[in-house]
C-alpha positions, 0 to 999 in steps of 0.5 A: 256105075255110079258117079259120086262127085264132090266126095272125099275118100277117108280110107278103103278097106278091102273085104274078100267080096268087095271094098268099102269105101269110107268117105269123110262125111261118115257114108260107106260105100261098098263097091266092086271097083274104085276109081278116085279122080281128084281136081287140082288147080295149076300153080301159077301164083309165082310165075311172074305173070304180073311183072311181064304185064299178063292177065288172068281171065275170070276163070283164073286162067291165061288167055291164049290164040290158037297158037297157044301165044299170050298177049305177049306173042313170044310167051306161051301157055298150055295145059293147065294154065288155059281154058280147056280139059285139064287133061294130060293128053290134051296138055301133050297134044297142045305142046306137040302143036307148038313144035 
């Protein structure tokens, strides 16, 4: 298994023997299997956090305590909005913990 970080796929061509993965930098990889994982940032720009008086931390995330409460205890944040792994199962577990 080879991992290629910070690479962008332009297209993938299937051949009878393998896949040719064409990267945007001109590189072509011949592989048996392709798994592409894309990064993303939480879209919190227009949530009105400033109007509530909530500040983001240095990573651009909303600080919370162990109960996912923000600086305003009645406002909770979880998942991609807070520090930690940006994974769906983690966000689901956090949501269940708040119930």
